[in-house]
ZAVEX-184670 format. One record per residue (C-alpha): x, y, z; residue in one letter; residue number from 1. Coordinates in steps of 0.5 Angstrom, whole numbers, padded with zeros to 4 digits. Layout:
// ZAVEX-184670
+-------+-------+-------+------+-----+
!     X !     Y !     Z ! code ! pos !
+-------+-------+-------+------+-----+
!     X !     Y !     Z !    A ! NUM !
...
+-------+-------+-------+------+-----+
***
This chain:
// ZAVEX-184670
+-------+-------+-------+------+-----+
!     X !     Y !     Z ! code ! pos !
+-------+-------+-------+------+-----+
!  0020 !  0046 !  0041 !    X !   1 !
!  0017 !  0044 !  0047 !    X !   2 !
!  0015 !  0037 !  0049 !    X !   3 !
!  0008 !  0037 !  0047 !    X !   4 !
!  0010 !  0038 !  0040 !    X !   5 !
!  0016 !  0033 !  0040 !    X !   6 !
!  0010 !  0028 !  0043 !    X !   7 !
!  0006 !  0030 !  0038 !    X !   8 !
!  0011 !  0028 !  0032 !    X !   9 !
!  0013 !  0021 !  0036 !    X !  10 !
!  0005 !  0020 !  0036 !    X !  11 !
!  0004 !  0021 !  0029 !    X !  12 !
!  0011 !  0017 !  0027 !    X !  13 !
!  0008 !  0011 !  0031 !    X !  14 !
!  0001 !  0011 !  0028 !    X !  15 !
!  0004 !  0011 !  0021 !    X !  16 !
!  0009 !  0006 !  0023 !    X !  17 !
!  0003 !  0001 !  0026 !    X !  18 !
! -0002 !  0003 !  0020 !    X !  19 !
!  0003 !  0001 !  0015 !    X !  20 !
!  0005 ! -0005 !  0018 !    X !  21 !
! -0002 ! -0007 !  0019 !    X !  22 !
! -0004 ! -0005 !  0012 !    X !  23 !
!  0002 ! -0009 !  0009 !    X !  24 !
!  0000 ! -0015 !  0014 !    X !  25 !
! -0007 ! -0015 !  0011 !    X !  26 !
! -0004 ! -0015 !  0004 !    X !  27 !
!  0000 ! -0021 !  0005 !    X !  28 !
! -0006 ! -0024 !  0009 !    X !  29 !
! -0010 ! -0024 !  0002 !    X !  30 !
! -0004 ! -0026 ! -0002 !    X !  31 !
! -0001 ! -0032 !  0002 !    X !  32 !
! -0007 ! -0035 !  0006 !    X !  33 !
! -0013 ! -0033 !  0002 !    X !  34 !
! -0009 ! -0034 ! -0005 !    X !  35 !
! -0011 ! -0028 ! -0008 !    X !  36 !
! -0005 ! -0026 ! -0013 !    X !  37 !
! -0003 ! -0019 ! -0013 !    X !  38 !
! -0003 ! -0015 ! -0020 !    X !  39 !
!  0003 ! -0010 ! -0022 !    X !  40 !
! -0001 ! -0004 ! -0019 !    X !  41 !
! -0002 ! -0008 ! -0012 !    X !  42 !
!  0005 ! -0010 ! -0012 !    X !  43 !
!  0007 ! -0002 ! -0013 !    X !  44 !
!  0002 !  0000 ! -0008 !    X !  45 !
!  0006 ! -0003 ! -0003 !    X !  46 !
!  0012 !  0001 ! -0004 !    X !  47 !
!  0010 !  0007 !  0000 !    X !  48 !
!  0009 !  0003 !  0006 !    X !  49 !
!  0015 !  0000 !  0005 !    X !  50 !
!  0019 !  0006 !  0005 !    X !  51 !
!  0014 !  0009 !  0011 !    X !  52 !
!  0016 !  0004 !  0016 !    X !  53 !
!  0023 !  0006 !  0016 !    X !  54 !
!  0022 !  0013 !  0016 !    X !  55 !
!  0017 !  0013 !  0022 !    X !  56 !
!  0022 !  0009 !  0026 !    X !  57 !
!  0027 !  0014 !  0025 !    X !  58 !
!  0021 !  0019 !  0027 !    X !  59 !
!  0021 !  0016 !  0033 !    X !  60 !
!  0028 !  0017 !  0035 !    X !  61 !
!  0030 !  0023 !  0031 !    X !  62 !
!  0030 !  0030 !  0034 !    X !  63 !
!  0024 !  0035 !  0032 !    X !  64 !
!  0027 !  0038 !  0026 !    X !  65 !
!  0029 !  0031 !  0023 !    X !  66 !
!  0022 !  0028 !  0025 !    X !  67 !
!  0019 !  0033 !  0021 !    X !  68 !
!  0023 !  0032 !  0015 !    X !  69 !
!  0022 !  0024 !  0015 !    X !  70 !
!  0014 !  0025 !  0017 !    X !  71 !
!  0014 !  0030 !  0011 !    X !  72 !
!  0018 !  0025 !  0006 !    X !  73 !
!  0013 !  0019 !  0009 !    X !  74 !
!  0007 !  0024 !  0007 !    X !  75 !
!  0009 !  0025 !  0000 !    X !  76 !
!  0010 !  0018 ! -0001 !    X !  77 !
!  0004 !  0016 !  0002 !    X !  78 !
!  0000 !  0021 ! -0002 !    X !  79 !
!  0003 !  0018 ! -0008 !    X !  80 !
!  0001 !  0011 ! -0006 !    X !  81 !
! -0006 !  0014 ! -0005 !    X !  82 !
! -0006 !  0017 ! -0012 !    X !  83 !
! -0004 !  0010 ! -0015 !    X !  84 !
! -0009 !  0007 ! -0011 !    X !  85 !
! -0015 !  0012 ! -0014 !    X !  86 !
! -0012 !  0010 ! -0021 !    X !  87 !
! -0012 !  0003 ! -0020 !    X !  88 !
! -0020 !  0003 ! -0017 !    X !  89 !
! -0022 !  0008 ! -0023 !    X !  90 !
! -0019 !  0002 ! -0028 !    X !  91 !
! -0023 ! -0003 ! -0024 !    X !  92 !
! -0029 !  0001 ! -0024 !    X !  93 !
! -0028 !  0002 ! -0032 !    X !  94 !
! -0027 !  0010 ! -0031 !    X !  95 !
! -0021 !  0010 ! -0035 !    X !  96 !
! -0016 !  0005 ! -0038 !    X !  97 !
! -0011 !  0001 ! -0033 !    X !  98 !
! -0004 ! -0001 ! -0035 !    X !  99 !
! -0004 ! -0005 ! -0042 !    X ! 100 !
!  0002 ! -0009 ! -0038 !    X ! 101 !
! -0002 ! -0011 ! -0032 !    X ! 102 !
! -0002 ! -0018 ! -0029 !    X ! 103 !
!  0001 ! -0022 ! -0023 !    X ! 104 !
!  0006 ! -0028 ! -0023 !    X ! 105 !
!  0003 ! -0034 ! -0020 !    X ! 106 !
!  0010 ! -0038 ! -0019 !    X ! 107 !
!  0015 ! -0041 ! -0023 !    X ! 108 !
!  0014 ! -0044 ! -0030 !    X ! 109 !
!  0013 ! -0051 ! -0030 !    X ! 110 !
!  0018 ! -0056 ! -0033 !    X ! 111 !
!  0013 ! -0060 ! -0037 !    X ! 112 !
!  0007 ! -0060 ! -0041 !    X ! 113 !
!  0003 ! -0064 ! -0036 !    X ! 114 !
!  0005 ! -0060 ! -0030 !    X ! 115 !
!  0003 ! -0053 ! -0034 !    X ! 116 !
! -0004 ! -0056 ! -0035 !    X ! 117 !
! -0004 ! -0058 ! -0027 !    X ! 118 !
! -0002 ! -0051 ! -0026 !    X ! 119 !
! -0007 ! -0048 ! -0030 !    X ! 120 !
! -0013 ! -0051 ! -0026 !    X ! 121 !
! -0010 ! -0048 ! -0019 !    X ! 122 !
! -0008 ! -0041 ! -0022 !    X ! 123 !
! -0011 ! -0035 ! -0021 !    X ! 124 !
! -0010 ! -0029 ! -0026 !    X ! 125 !
! -0009 ! -0022 ! -0024 !    X ! 126 !
! -0012 ! -0017 ! -0028 !    X ! 127 !
! -0011 ! -0009 ! -0026 !    X ! 128 !
! -0018 ! -0008 ! -0028 !    X ! 129 !
! -0022 ! -0013 ! -0025 !    X ! 130 !
! -0023 ! -0012 ! -0017 !    X ! 131 !
! -0022 ! -0019 ! -0014 !    X ! 132 !
! -0025 ! -0017 ! -0007 !    X ! 133 !
! -0030 ! -0012 ! -0005 !    X ! 134 !
! -0033 ! -0010 !  0002 !    X ! 135 !
! -0038 ! -0005 !  0002 !    X ! 136 !
! -0037 ! -0004 ! -0006 !    X ! 137 !
! -0030 ! -0002 ! -0005 !    X ! 138 !
! -0025 ! -0006 ! -0008 !    X ! 139 !
! -0018 ! -0007 ! -0004 !    X ! 140 !
! -0015 ! -0001 ! -0009 !    X ! 141 !
! -0020 !  0003 ! -0006 !    X ! 142 !
! -0019 !  0001 !  0001 !    X ! 143 !
! -0012 !  0002 !  0000 !    X ! 144 !
! -0013 !  0009 ! -0003 !    X ! 145 !
! -0017 !  0011 !  0004 !    X ! 146 !
! -0012 !  0008 !  0008 !    X ! 147 !
! -0006 !  0011 !  0005 !    X ! 148 !
! -0009 !  0018 !  0004 !    X ! 149 !
! -0011 !  0018 !  0012 !    X ! 150 !
! -0004 !  0016 !  0014 !    X ! 151 !
! -0001 !  0021 !  0009 !    X ! 152 !
! -0006 !  0026 !  0013 !    X ! 153 !
! -0003 !  0024 !  0020 !    X ! 154 !
!  0004 !  0025 !  0017 !    X ! 155 !
!  0004 !  0031 !  0013 !    X ! 156 !
!  0000 !  0035 !  0019 !    X ! 157 !
!  0005 !  0033 !  0024 !    X ! 158 !
!  0011 !  0035 !  0019 !    X ! 159 !
!  0008 !  0042 !  0018 !    X ! 160 !
!  0004 !  0044 !  0025 !    X ! 161 !
!  0009 !  0048 !  0029 !    X ! 162 !
+-------+-------+-------+------+-----+
***
């Protein structure tokens, strides 16, 4: 293995690391600062990024064979995330049914009826089949599918290329 191949693996690991961190930061921005309550699928779509971050970190420091292994694992997880996001986006476009148990939480249950009524006025209900936000006609789930597929491509290509 030459230094060029190892450098390529390190660059791919760094790109996957930065892309995963930025994607999660964007999701948290929408959730915590803009007030969008994530649905069940939205939360599940974050899991591949949570897994890709430590794998990419390992890829920065492991020898070439180890970097290939962790980048390959990251690619598989991110492909799963891309597929889940395509499913979610399709449910938003009514191309197929979404999960019947989909909904997000808005916090702890109120103790009194008055508190409950007040909480209802400020609570946004999360539904997997309704896009809360779109940019250029693409929902957050659609953008997530594109990002996850792009990161999976970078990771998988680096893992497979000799």
